[in-house]
DSSP file (Angstrom, degrees, kcal/mol; ACC not computed):
  #  RESIDUE AA STRUCTURE BP1 BP2  ACC     N-H-->O    O-->H-N    N-H-->O    O-->H-N    TCO  KAPPA ALPHA  PHI   PSI    X-CA   Y-CA   Z-CA
    1    1 A M              0   0    0      0, 0.0     2,-0.6     0, 0.0     0, 0.0   0.000 360.0 360.0 360.0 142.6  108.7   86.5   88.9
    2    2 A D        +     0   0    0      1,-0.1    28,-0.1     2,-0.1     0, 0.0  -0.913 360.0 174.0-118.2 108.6  106.8   88.1   91.7
    3    3 A L        -     0   0    0     -2,-0.6    -1,-0.1    27,-0.0    27,-0.0   0.406  50.2-115.7 -93.4   4.8  108.1   91.4   92.9
    4    4 A G  S    S+     0   0    0      1,-0.1    -2,-0.1    26,-0.1    27,-0.1   0.847  83.8 114.1  70.9  32.1  105.2   92.1   95.3
    5    5 A I    >   +     0   0    0     25,-0.3     3,-1.9     3,-0.1    -1,-0.1   0.141  31.2 144.4-122.2  21.5  103.9   95.1   93.4
    6    6 A E  T 3  S+     0   0    0      1,-0.3    26,-0.2    26,-0.1    25,-0.2  -0.344  72.9  17.9 -60.2 133.2  100.6   93.9   92.2
    7    7 A G  T 3  S+     0   0    0     24,-2.0    -1,-0.3     1,-0.3    25,-0.2   0.325  92.8 134.1  84.9 -10.1   98.0   96.7   92.3
    8    8 A R    <   -     0   0    0     -3,-1.9    25,-2.9     1,-0.1     2,-0.5  -0.311  58.6-120.5 -69.1 159.8  100.6   99.4   92.5
    9    9 A I  E     -a   33   0A   0     77,-0.3    80,-2.3    23,-0.2    79,-2.3  -0.905  33.1-172.1-104.7 124.3  100.3  102.5   90.2
   10   10 A A  E     -ab  34  89A   0     23,-3.3    25,-2.5    -2,-0.5     2,-0.5  -0.941  13.3-159.8-120.8 144.8  103.4  102.9   88.0
   11   11 A L  E     -ab  35  90A   0     78,-2.8    80,-2.8    -2,-0.4     2,-0.6  -0.979  10.5-167.9-116.0 118.4  104.2  105.9   85.7
   12   12 A V  E     -ab  36  91A   0     23,-3.1    25,-0.8    -2,-0.5     3,-0.5  -0.931  13.4-139.4-118.0 122.2  106.7  105.2   82.9
   13   13 A G  S    S+     0   0    0     78,-2.8    80,-0.2    -2,-0.6    82,-0.2  -0.412  79.5   5.9 -75.0 149.7  108.2  108.1   81.0
   14   14 A A  S    S+     0   0    0     80,-0.2     6,-0.5     1,-0.1     7,-0.3   0.918  82.9 149.1  39.6  63.1  108.6  107.9   77.1
   15   15 A S        +     0   0    0     22,-2.9    23,-0.2    -3,-0.5    -1,-0.1   0.090  28.5 101.0-115.7  21.3  106.9  104.7   77.0
   16   16 A G  S    S-     0   0    0     21,-0.5     2,-0.3     1,-0.1    -1,-0.2   0.604  99.8 -12.1 -79.1 -14.4  105.2  104.7   73.6
   17   17 A R  S >> S+     0   0    0     -3,-0.3     4,-1.1    30,-0.0     3,-0.7  -0.964 107.3  26.2-170.7 174.6  107.9  102.4   72.2
   18   18 A G  H 3> S-     0   0    0     -2,-0.3     4,-2.6     1,-0.2     5,-0.2  -0.161 116.9 -12.6  60.2-141.8  111.4  100.9   73.0
   19   19 A L  H 3> S+     0   0    0      1,-0.2     4,-2.1     2,-0.2    -1,-0.2   0.849 135.9  55.8 -65.3 -32.9  112.8  100.4   76.4
   20   20 A G  H <> S+     0   0    0     -3,-0.7     4,-2.2    -6,-0.5    -5,-0.3   0.915 110.6  44.3 -63.4 -45.6  110.0  102.6   78.0
   21   21 A L  H  X S+     0   0    0     -4,-1.1     4,-2.4    -7,-0.3    -2,-0.2   0.920 111.7  54.4 -68.5 -41.1  107.2  100.4   76.5
   22   22 A A  H  X S+     0   0    0     -4,-2.6     4,-2.1     1,-0.2    -2,-0.2   0.881 108.9  48.0 -59.2 -38.2  109.1   97.2   77.4
   23   23 A T  H  X S+     0   0    0     -4,-2.1     4,-2.5    -5,-0.2    -1,-0.2   0.928 109.6  51.8 -66.6 -43.4  109.2   98.4   81.0
   24   24 A A  H  X S+     0   0    0     -4,-2.2     4,-2.1     1,-0.2    -2,-0.2   0.877 108.7  52.2 -62.6 -37.3  105.5   99.2   81.0
   25   25 A H  H  X S+     0   0    0     -4,-2.4     4,-2.7     2,-0.2    -1,-0.2   0.971 111.5  46.8 -60.4 -52.1  104.9   95.6   79.7
   26   26 A L  H  X S+     0   0    0     -4,-2.1     4,-1.3     1,-0.2    -2,-0.2   0.920 111.9  49.9 -65.3 -41.5  106.9   94.1   82.6
   27   27 A L  H  <>S+     0   0    0     -4,-2.5     5,-2.4     1,-0.2    -1,-0.2   0.867 111.3  48.9 -61.7 -39.7  105.2   96.3   85.2
   28   28 A A  H ><5S+     0   0    0     -4,-2.1     3,-2.0     1,-0.2    -1,-0.2   0.882 105.3  57.5 -64.7 -40.7  101.8   95.3   83.8
   29   29 A A  H 3<5S+     0   0    0     -4,-2.7    -1,-0.2     1,-0.3    -2,-0.2   0.794 104.2  54.3 -63.1 -26.5  102.9   91.6   83.9
   30   30 A E  T 3<5S-     0   0    0     -4,-1.3    -1,-0.3    -5,-0.2   -25,-0.3   0.391 127.4-101.3 -84.1   4.5  103.5   92.1   87.7
   31   31 A G  T < 5S+     0   0    0     -3,-2.0   -24,-2.0     1,-0.3    -3,-0.2   0.566  72.2 147.0  92.5   5.3  100.0   93.4   88.1
   32   32 A C      < -     0   0    0     -5,-2.4     2,-0.4   -26,-0.2    -1,-0.3  -0.467  51.2-125.0 -81.2 149.6  100.7   97.1   88.2
   33   33 A H  E     -a    9   0A   0    -25,-2.9   -23,-3.3    -2,-0.2     2,-0.4  -0.778  40.4-149.3 -86.1 134.8   98.2   99.7   86.8
   34   34 A V  E     -ac  10  60A   0     25,-2.4    27,-2.0    -2,-0.4     2,-0.5  -0.900  24.6-161.7-126.2 136.6  100.3  101.7   84.3
   35   35 A A  E     -ac  11  61A   0    -25,-2.5   -23,-3.1    -2,-0.4     2,-0.3  -0.961  20.9-172.9-106.3 121.4  100.4  105.2   83.0
   36   36 A I  E     -ac  12  62A   0     25,-2.8    27,-2.0    -2,-0.5     2,-0.3  -0.811   3.4-178.3-110.9 157.8  102.4  105.4   79.7
   37   37 A C  E     + c   0  63A   0    -25,-0.8   -22,-2.9    -2,-0.3   -21,-0.5  -0.996  10.0 167.1-155.5 155.2  103.3  108.6   77.9
   38   38 A D  E     - c   0  64A   0     25,-1.7    27,-1.8    -2,-0.3     6,-0.1  -0.972  39.9-126.0-160.6 153.8  105.0  109.8   74.7
   39   39 A R  S    S+     0   0    0     -2,-0.3     2,-0.8    25,-0.2     3,-0.1   0.633  95.9  78.0 -83.1 -10.6  105.3  112.9   72.8
   40   40 A D    >>  -     0   0    0      1,-0.2     3,-1.5    25,-0.1     4,-0.7  -0.839  63.9-165.5-101.3 109.0  104.2  111.2   69.7
   41   41 A Q  H >> S+     0   0    0     -2,-0.8     3,-1.0     1,-0.3     4,-0.7   0.853  82.8  69.1 -58.1 -39.4  100.3  110.9   69.9
   42   42 A D  H 34 S+     0   0    0      1,-0.3     4,-0.4     2,-0.2    -1,-0.3   0.712 100.0  44.3 -59.1 -24.6  100.4  108.4   67.0
   43   43 A V  H <> S+     0   0    0     -3,-1.5     4,-2.1     2,-0.1    -1,-0.3   0.656  95.6  78.3 -94.0 -17.6  102.2  105.6   69.0
   44   44 A L  H <X S+     0   0    0     -3,-1.0     4,-3.2    -4,-0.7     5,-0.2   0.886  87.0  54.5 -63.2 -44.7  100.1  105.8   72.1
   45   45 A G  H  X S+     0   0    0     -4,-0.7     4,-2.3     1,-0.2     5,-0.2   0.962 115.3  38.1 -57.4 -58.3   96.9  104.0   71.0
   46   46 A E  H  > S+     0   0    0     -4,-0.4     4,-2.4     1,-0.2    -1,-0.2   0.884 116.5  53.3 -61.8 -39.9   98.8  100.8   69.9
   47   47 A A  H  X S+     0   0    0     -4,-2.1     4,-2.0     1,-0.2    -1,-0.2   0.956 109.3  48.6 -62.2 -46.8  101.2  101.0   72.9
   48   48 A R  H  X S+     0   0    0     -4,-3.2     4,-2.6     1,-0.2    -2,-0.2   0.929 111.5  49.3 -55.7 -47.9   98.3  101.3   75.3
   49   49 A Q  H  X S+     0   0    0     -4,-2.3     4,-1.4     1,-0.2    -1,-0.2   0.878 108.7  53.7 -62.8 -34.3   96.5   98.3   73.8
   50   50 A S  H  < S+     0   0    0     -4,-2.4     4,-0.3     1,-0.2    -1,-0.2   0.847 111.3  44.8 -64.4 -35.6   99.8   96.2   73.9
   51   51 A V  H >X S+     0   0    0     -4,-2.0     3,-1.2     1,-0.2     4,-0.5   0.880 109.5  56.6 -75.8 -38.2  100.2   96.9   77.6
   52   52 A E  H 3< S+     0   0    0     -4,-2.6     3,-0.4     1,-0.3     6,-0.3   0.801 102.9  56.0 -59.5 -32.6   96.5   96.2   78.2
   53   53 A R  T 3< S+     0   0    0     -4,-1.4    -1,-0.3     1,-0.2     3,-0.2   0.611  88.4  78.6 -72.7 -16.7   97.0   92.7   76.6
   54   54 A V  T <4 S-     0   0    0     -3,-1.2     2,-0.3    -4,-0.3    -1,-0.2   0.883 109.9  -0.1 -65.8 -37.4   99.7   91.7   79.0
   55   55 A R  S >< S-     0   0    0     -4,-0.5     3,-1.6    -3,-0.4    -1,-0.3  -0.916  76.0-112.5-159.5 128.0   97.4   90.9   81.9
   56   56 A E  T 3  S+     0   0    0     -2,-0.3     3,-0.1     1,-0.2    -3,-0.1  -0.293  98.9  23.2 -59.5 136.4   93.7   91.0   82.4
   57   57 A G  T 3  S+     0   0    0      1,-0.3     2,-0.5    -5,-0.1    -1,-0.2   0.279  85.4 129.3  89.2  -6.7   92.4   93.5   84.9
   58   58 A V    <   -     0   0    0     -3,-1.6     2,-0.4    -6,-0.3    -1,-0.3  -0.696  52.9-138.3 -80.4 128.5   95.3   95.9   84.6
   59   59 A R        -     0   0    0     -2,-0.5   -25,-2.4    -3,-0.1     2,-0.4  -0.680  20.6-171.4 -85.6 138.0   94.3   99.5   84.0
   60   60 A V  E     -c   34   0A   0     -2,-0.4     2,-0.3   -27,-0.2   -25,-0.2  -0.992   5.4-175.0-133.3 134.4   96.4  101.4   81.5
   61   61 A V  E     -c   35   0A   0    -27,-2.0   -25,-2.8    -2,-0.4     2,-0.4  -0.918  10.0-155.7-123.3 154.9   96.1  105.2   80.7
   62   62 A A  E     -c   36   0A   0     -2,-0.3     2,-0.4   -27,-0.2   -25,-0.2  -0.998   9.3-173.7-140.8 135.5   98.0  106.9   78.0
   63   63 A H  E     -c   37   0A   0    -27,-2.0   -25,-1.7    -2,-0.4     2,-0.6  -0.974  24.8-132.6-131.5 133.9   99.0  110.5   77.7
   64   64 A R  E     +c   38   0A   0     -2,-0.4     2,-0.3   -27,-0.2   -25,-0.2  -0.775  46.6 152.3 -77.1 120.8  100.7  112.8   75.1
   65   65 A V        -     0   0    0    -27,-1.8     2,-0.7    -2,-0.6   -51,-0.1  -0.996  46.0-139.2-153.4 143.3  103.3  114.8   76.9
   66   66 A D    >   -     0   0    0     -2,-0.3     3,-1.8     1,-0.1     6,-0.2  -0.944  18.4-158.0-101.1 112.3  106.7  116.5   76.1
   67   67 A L  T 3  S+     0   0    0     -2,-0.7    -1,-0.1     1,-0.3    57,-0.1   0.498  86.2  70.5 -75.0  -6.1  108.8  115.6   79.1
   68   68 A S  T 3  S+     0   0    0      1,-0.1    -1,-0.3    52,-0.1    48,-0.0   0.538  86.6  79.0 -86.9  -2.3  111.1  118.6   78.4
   69   69 A L    X>  -     0   0    0     -3,-1.8     4,-1.6     1,-0.2     3,-0.7  -0.916  69.5-152.9-108.5 118.5  108.2  121.0   79.4
   70   70 A P  H 3> S+     0   0    0      0, 0.0     4,-2.5     0, 0.0     3,-0.4   0.920  94.5  52.6 -53.7 -51.8  107.7  121.5   83.1
   71   71 A D  H 3> S+     0   0    0      1,-0.3     4,-1.9     2,-0.2     5,-0.1   0.822 107.1  52.5 -54.1 -34.4  104.0  122.4   82.8
   72   72 A E  H <> S+     0   0    0     -3,-0.7     4,-2.0    -6,-0.2    -1,-0.3   0.825 108.2  52.4 -72.8 -35.1  103.3  119.2   80.8
   73   73 A I  H  X S+     0   0    0     -4,-1.6     4,-2.2    -3,-0.4    -2,-0.2   0.910 109.2  48.1 -70.8 -41.9  105.0  117.1   83.5
   74   74 A G  H  X S+     0   0    0     -4,-2.5     4,-2.2     1,-0.2    -2,-0.2   0.922 112.2  47.9 -63.0 -43.1  102.9  118.6   86.2
   75   75 A R  H  X S+     0   0    0     -4,-1.9     4,-1.9    -5,-0.2    -2,-0.2   0.850 109.5  55.1 -66.0 -35.8   99.7  118.1   84.3
   76   76 A L  H  X S+     0   0    0     -4,-2.0     4,-2.5     2,-0.2     3,-0.3   0.978 109.5  46.3 -53.0 -60.2  100.7  114.4   83.5
   77   77 A V  H  X S+     0   0    0     -4,-2.2     4,-2.6     1,-0.3    -2,-0.2   0.909 113.4  49.4 -61.9 -43.3  101.2  113.6   87.2
   78   78 A E  H  X S+     0   0    0     -4,-2.2     4,-1.7     1,-0.2    -1,-0.3   0.861 111.5  48.1 -62.6 -33.7   98.0  115.2   88.1
   79   79 A D  H  X S+     0   0    0     -4,-1.9     4,-1.8    -3,-0.3    -1,-0.2   0.861 111.3  49.6 -72.8 -35.2   96.0  113.4   85.5
   80   80 A V  H  X>S+     0   0    0     -4,-2.5     4,-3.2     2,-0.2     5,-1.1   0.924 109.9  51.7 -70.4 -43.3   97.5  110.1   86.4
   81   81 A R  H  <5S+     0   0    0     -4,-2.6     4,-0.3    -5,-0.2    -2,-0.2   0.887 112.1  46.6 -58.7 -38.6   96.6  110.6   90.1
   82   82 A S  H  <5S+     0   0    0     -4,-1.7    -1,-0.2    -5,-0.2    -2,-0.2   0.826 121.3  37.6 -75.2 -28.0   93.0  111.5   89.1
   83   83 A E  H  <5S+     0   0    0     -4,-1.8    -2,-0.2     2,-0.1    -3,-0.2   0.890 138.1   8.2 -88.4 -37.7   92.7  108.4   86.8
   84   84 A L  T  <5S-     0   0    0     -4,-3.2    -3,-0.2     1,-0.3    -2,-0.1   0.730 102.7-110.1-113.2 -34.7   94.7  105.7   88.6
   85   85 A G      < -     0   0    0     -5,-1.1    -1,-0.3    -4,-0.3    -2,-0.1  -0.717  63.8 -14.9 121.3 178.6   95.6  107.1   92.1
   86   86 A P  S    S-     0   0    0      0, 0.0     2,-0.4     0, 0.0   -77,-0.3  -0.304  74.6-108.0 -61.5 139.7   98.8  108.1   93.7
   87   87 A I        +     0   0    0      1,-0.2   -77,-0.2   -10,-0.1     3,-0.1  -0.497  37.7 172.0 -75.3 123.7  101.9  107.0   91.9
   88   88 A D        +     0   0    0    -79,-2.3    51,-2.3    -2,-0.4     2,-0.4   0.744  69.4  36.9 -98.0 -27.2  103.9  104.3   93.6
   89   89 A I  E     -bd  10 139A   0    -80,-2.3   -78,-2.8    49,-0.2     2,-0.5  -0.982  64.8-170.4-131.9 123.9  106.4  103.6   91.0
   90   90 A L  E     -bd  11 140A   0     49,-2.9    51,-3.1    -2,-0.4     2,-0.5  -0.933   7.2-169.6-118.7 134.4  108.1  106.1   88.8
   91   91 A I  E     -bd  12 141A   0    -80,-2.8   -78,-2.8    -2,-0.5    51,-0.2  -0.954   8.5-162.3-116.4 108.6  110.2  105.3   85.8
   92   92 A T        +     0   0    0     49,-2.5    50,-0.1    -2,-0.5   -80,-0.1   0.187  30.2 152.2 -85.5  19.5  111.9  108.4   84.6
   93   93 A N        +     0   0    0     48,-0.2    51,-0.2   -80,-0.2    -2,-0.1  -0.124  17.8 178.8 -47.0 133.8  112.9  107.2   81.1
   94   94 A S        -     0   0    0     49,-0.5   -80,-0.2   -81,-0.1    -1,-0.1   0.446  40.6-117.7-123.1   4.2  113.1  110.2   78.7
   95   95 A G        -     0   0    0    -82,-0.2    52,-0.1    48,-0.2    49,-0.1   0.182  49.6-110.1  83.7 -19.7  114.1  108.7   75.5
   96   96 A G        -     0   0    0     20,-0.1     3,-0.1    17,-0.1    17,-0.0   0.194  39.1 -60.5  80.9 163.7  117.4  110.5   75.2
   97   97 A P        -     0   0    0      0, 0.0     2,-0.1     0, 0.0    50,-0.1  -0.298  66.0 -81.7 -77.9 164.6  118.6  113.2   72.9
   98   98 A P        -     0   0    0      0, 0.0    -2,-0.0     0, 0.0    15,-0.0  -0.403  50.7-107.7 -61.9 139.8  118.9  112.9   69.1
   99   99 A A        +     0   0    0     -2,-0.1     2,-0.3    -3,-0.1    49,-0.1  -0.315  59.2 124.4 -69.2 150.5  122.0  111.0   67.8
  100  100 A G        -     0   0    0     47,-0.2    52,-1.0     5,-0.0     2,-0.3  -0.981  59.2 -63.0 174.0-180.0  124.6  113.1   66.1
  101  101 A L  B >   -e  152   0B   0     -2,-0.3     3,-1.6    50,-0.1     4,-0.5  -0.616  42.5-124.2 -89.7 147.5  128.3  114.0   66.0
  102  102 A F  G >  S+     0   0    0     50,-0.5     3,-2.0     1,-0.3    -1,-0.1   0.914 109.0  52.2 -52.6 -51.5  129.7  115.8   68.9
  103  103 A D  G 3  S+     0   0    0      1,-0.3    -1,-0.3    -3,-0.0    -2,-0.0   0.522 103.5  60.2 -69.4  -1.9  131.0  118.8   66.9
  104  104 A E  G <  S+     0   0    0     -3,-1.6     2,-0.8     2,-0.1    -1,-0.3   0.444  84.1  96.6 -95.7  -5.4  127.5  119.3   65.3
  105  105 A A    <   -     0   0    0     -3,-2.0    -5,-0.0    -4,-0.5    -1,-0.0  -0.789  58.7-168.7 -90.7 109.9  126.0  119.9   68.7
  106  106 A D     >  -     0   0    0     -2,-0.8     4,-1.6     1,-0.1     5,-0.1  -0.127  42.6 -90.2 -79.4-174.8  125.6  123.5   69.5
  107  107 A D  H  > S+     0   0    0      1,-0.2     4,-2.9     2,-0.2     5,-0.2   0.882 126.8  58.1 -66.9 -38.5  124.7  125.0   73.0
  108  108 A A  H  > S+     0   0    0      1,-0.2     4,-2.5     2,-0.2    -1,-0.2   0.919 107.8  46.0 -55.0 -46.1  121.0  124.9   72.1
  109  109 A K  H  > S+     0   0    0      2,-0.2     4,-2.3     1,-0.2    -1,-0.2   0.888 112.7  50.0 -67.8 -37.9  121.2  121.0   71.4
  110  110 A W  H  X S+     0   0    0     -4,-1.6     4,-2.3     2,-0.2    -2,-0.2   0.954 112.6  48.2 -63.6 -48.8  123.2  120.5   74.7
  111  111 A E  H  X S+     0   0    0     -4,-2.9     4,-2.7     1,-0.2    -2,-0.2   0.909 111.2  49.1 -62.4 -44.0  120.5  122.5   76.6
  112  112 A A  H  X S+     0   0    0     -4,-2.5     4,-2.3     2,-0.2    -1,-0.2   0.894 111.2  50.1 -62.1 -43.0  117.6  120.6   75.1
  113  113 A A  H  X S+     0   0    0     -4,-2.3     4,-2.8     1,-0.2     5,-0.4   0.875 111.0  50.4 -61.4 -36.6  119.3  117.3   75.9
  114  114 A F  H  X>S+     0   0    0     -4,-2.3     5,-2.1     2,-0.2     4,-1.7   0.913 110.4  48.0 -71.6 -43.0  119.8  118.5   79.5
  115  115 A Q  I  <>S+     0   0    0     -4,-2.7     5,-0.9     3,-0.2    -2,-0.2   0.876 117.8  42.8 -56.5 -38.9  116.2  119.5   79.8
  116  116 A L  I  <5S+     0   0    0     -4,-2.3    -2,-0.2     3,-0.2     5,-0.2   0.930 124.8  29.0 -81.1 -43.5  115.0  116.2   78.4
  117  117 A T  I  <5S+     0   0    0     -4,-2.8     4,-0.3    -5,-0.2    -3,-0.2   0.869 133.7  20.0 -91.2 -36.7  117.3  113.7   80.2
  118  118 A F  I  X5S+     0   0    0     -4,-1.7     4,-2.0    -5,-0.4     3,-0.3   0.904 124.8  42.6 -98.0 -59.0  118.2  115.4   83.6
  119  119 A L  I  ><S+     0   0    0     -5,-2.1     4,-2.7     1,-0.2     5,-0.2   0.816 111.2  56.7 -66.7 -27.0  115.6  118.1   84.4
  120  120 A S  H  ><S+     0   0    0     -5,-0.9     4,-2.5    -6,-0.3    -1,-0.2   0.936 109.8  46.0 -60.9 -46.5  112.6  115.9   83.3
  121  121 A A  H  > S+     0   0    0     -4,-0.3     4,-2.1    -3,-0.3    -2,-0.2   0.863 112.9  49.3 -64.0 -40.5  113.7  113.3   85.7
  122  122 A A  H  X S+     0   0    0     -4,-2.0     4,-2.4     2,-0.2    -2,-0.2   0.904 112.7  48.2 -72.2 -40.6  114.2  115.8   88.5
  123  123 A R  H  X S+     0   0    0     -4,-2.7     4,-1.6     2,-0.2    -2,-0.2   0.911 110.5  49.6 -66.7 -41.5  110.8  117.3   87.9
  124  124 A L  H  X S+     0   0    0     -4,-2.5     4,-1.7    -5,-0.2     3,-0.4   0.953 111.1  50.5 -61.8 -44.5  108.9  114.1   87.8
  125  125 A I  H  X S+     0   0    0     -4,-2.1     4,-3.0     1,-0.2     3,-0.4   0.939 108.1  52.7 -58.1 -46.9  110.6  113.0   91.1
  126  126 A R  H  < S+     0   0    0     -4,-2.4    -1,-0.2     1,-0.2    -2,-0.2   0.807 107.7  52.8 -58.8 -29.9  109.6  116.3   92.7
  127  127 A C  H  < S+     0   0    0     -4,-1.6     4,-0.3    -3,-0.4    -1,-0.2   0.859 121.9  26.7 -69.8 -39.3  106.0  115.7   91.7
  128  128 A V  H >X S+     0   0    0     -4,-1.7     4,-1.8    -3,-0.4     3,-0.5   0.756 100.5  78.6-100.3 -26.3  105.7  112.2   93.2
  129  129 A L  H 3X S+     0   0    0     -4,-3.0     4,-1.9    -5,-0.2     5,-0.2   0.802  87.3  59.3 -66.3 -32.6  108.2  112.0   96.0
  130  130 A P  H 3> S+     0   0    0      0, 0.0     4,-1.9     0, 0.0    -1,-0.2   0.918 109.9  43.4 -60.9 -43.5  106.1  114.0   98.7
  131  131 A E  H <> S+     0   0    0     -3,-0.5     4,-2.2    -4,-0.3     6,-0.2   0.853 110.8  53.9 -71.2 -34.2  103.3  111.5   98.4
  132  132 A M  H  X>S+     0   0    0     -4,-1.8     5,-1.6     2,-0.2     4,-0.7   0.887 109.9  51.4 -64.0 -37.2  105.7  108.4   98.4
  133  133 A R  H ><5S+     0   0    0     -4,-1.9     3,-0.6     2,-0.2    -2,-0.2   0.926 109.2  46.8 -63.6 -48.7  107.1  109.9  101.6
  134  134 A V  H 3<5S+     0   0    0     -4,-1.9    -2,-0.2     1,-0.2    -1,-0.2   0.893 117.4  43.9 -63.9 -38.6  103.7  110.3  103.3
  135  135 A R  H 3<5S-     0   0    0     -4,-2.2    -1,-0.2     2,-0.2    -2,-0.2   0.544 103.8-134.1 -82.8  -6.3  102.8  106.7  102.3
  136  136 A H  T <<5S+     0   0    0     -4,-0.7     2,-0.3    -3,-0.6    -3,-0.2   0.798  75.7  88.2  51.5  33.5  106.2  105.4  103.3
  137  137 A W      < +     0   0    0     -5,-1.6     2,-0.2    -6,-0.2    -2,-0.2  -0.924  43.6 120.3-157.3 135.7  106.4  103.5  100.1
  138  138 A G        -     0   0    0     -2,-0.3     2,-0.4    -3,-0.1   -49,-0.2  -0.853  34.4-145.1 177.2 152.8  107.6  104.3   96.6
  139  139 A R  E     -d   89   0A   0    -51,-2.3   -49,-2.9    -2,-0.2     2,-0.4  -0.999  11.4-172.1-133.5 135.5  110.2  103.2   94.0
  140  140 A I  E     -d   90   0A   0     -2,-0.4     2,-0.5   -51,-0.2   -49,-0.2  -0.991   2.6-175.2-132.9 123.4  111.9  105.5   91.5
  141  141 A V  E     -d   91   0A   0    -51,-3.1   -49,-2.5    -2,-0.4     2,-0.5  -0.978   8.0-158.7-121.9 126.7  114.1  104.2   88.7
  142  142 A N        +     0   0    0     -2,-0.5     2,-0.3   -51,-0.2   -51,-0.1  -0.897  26.9 137.4-110.8 127.2  116.0  106.4   86.4
  143  143 A F        -     0   0    0     -2,-0.5   -49,-0.5   -26,-0.1     2,-0.3  -0.982  19.0-178.3-156.6 164.1  117.2  105.5   83.0
  144  144 A T        -     0   0    0     -2,-0.3   -51,-0.1   -51,-0.2   -27,-0.0  -0.910  44.0 -58.2-154.1 177.2  117.5  107.0   79.5
  145  145 A S    >   -     0   0    0     -2,-0.3     3,-0.7     1,-0.1     4,-0.2  -0.298  40.1-132.0 -60.3 146.3  118.6  106.2   76.0
  146  146 A P  G >> S+     0   0    0      0, 0.0     4,-1.4     0, 0.0     3,-0.7   0.465  85.4  99.8 -81.3   3.2  122.2  105.1   75.6
  147  147 A K  G 34 S+     0   0    0      1,-0.3     3,-0.3     2,-0.2   -47,-0.2   0.856  77.5  53.1 -54.8 -40.9  122.6  107.5   72.7
  148  148 A G  G <4 S+     0   0    0     -3,-0.7    -1,-0.3     1,-0.2   -52,-0.0   0.799 110.0  49.4 -65.2 -27.9  124.3  110.1   74.9
  149  149 A A  T <4 S+     0   0    0     -3,-0.7    -1,-0.2     1,-0.2    -2,-0.2   0.701 114.8  42.9 -79.8 -23.5  126.9  107.6   76.1
  150  150 A H  S  < S-     0   0    0     -4,-1.4    -1,-0.2    -3,-0.3     3,-0.1  -0.637  79.3-171.9-129.7  74.5  127.7  106.3   72.7
  151  151 A P        -     0   0    0      0, 0.0   -50,-0.1     0, 0.0     2,-0.1  -0.301  39.2 -89.7 -66.2 151.0  128.1  109.4   70.3
  152  152 A E  B     +e  101   0B   0    -52,-1.0   -50,-0.5     1,-0.1     3,-0.0  -0.429  47.9 172.2 -59.2 132.1  128.5  108.8   66.6
  153  153 A S    >   +     0   0    0     -2,-0.1     3,-1.5   -52,-0.1    -1,-0.1   0.177  38.6 112.7-130.6  16.0  132.1  108.5   65.7
  154  154 A D  T 3  S+     0   0    0      1,-0.3    -1,-0.1     2,-0.1    -2,-0.0   0.790  82.3  48.5 -62.0 -29.3  132.2  107.4   62.1
  155  155 A N  T 3         0   0    0      1,-0.2    -1,-0.3    -3,-0.0    -2,-0.0   0.055 360.0 360.0-106.1  25.7  133.7  110.6   60.9
  156  156 A L    <         0   0    0     -3,-1.5    -1,-0.2     0, 0.0    -2,-0.1   0.521 360.0 360.0 -65.9 360.0  136.5  111.1   63.5
């Protein structure tokens, strides 16, 4: 498939594994230069290599980042800009909150889930949207883990 995005710069959140990594692979296959990130440093090296192998000539950078922390999001976007250029495509995947039973989630867990799944997306968008507007081009896709939509119900 040719989506007409060859040469574009893409940033994919929570892309060290799973759906985020699969998305990074698809973007690289389309010829995008890709920035991947994950809070687990141990997965980034292998993830980066796997994205680099998708298509020759595609540049891939990898960053350890916790998307629930505003300062780390700002630093991530600045680092990607300096390494690859202005971000054209943003995938706000956050990986989702940890699985568990509804009645086991206290306010702190709900707040952490909100920080990770909603505020991380809003913060990432705020960082890239102004440049997209100036260039009159950009794509933003928001998704996260289905864990929040399918809570554990074995013990109801």
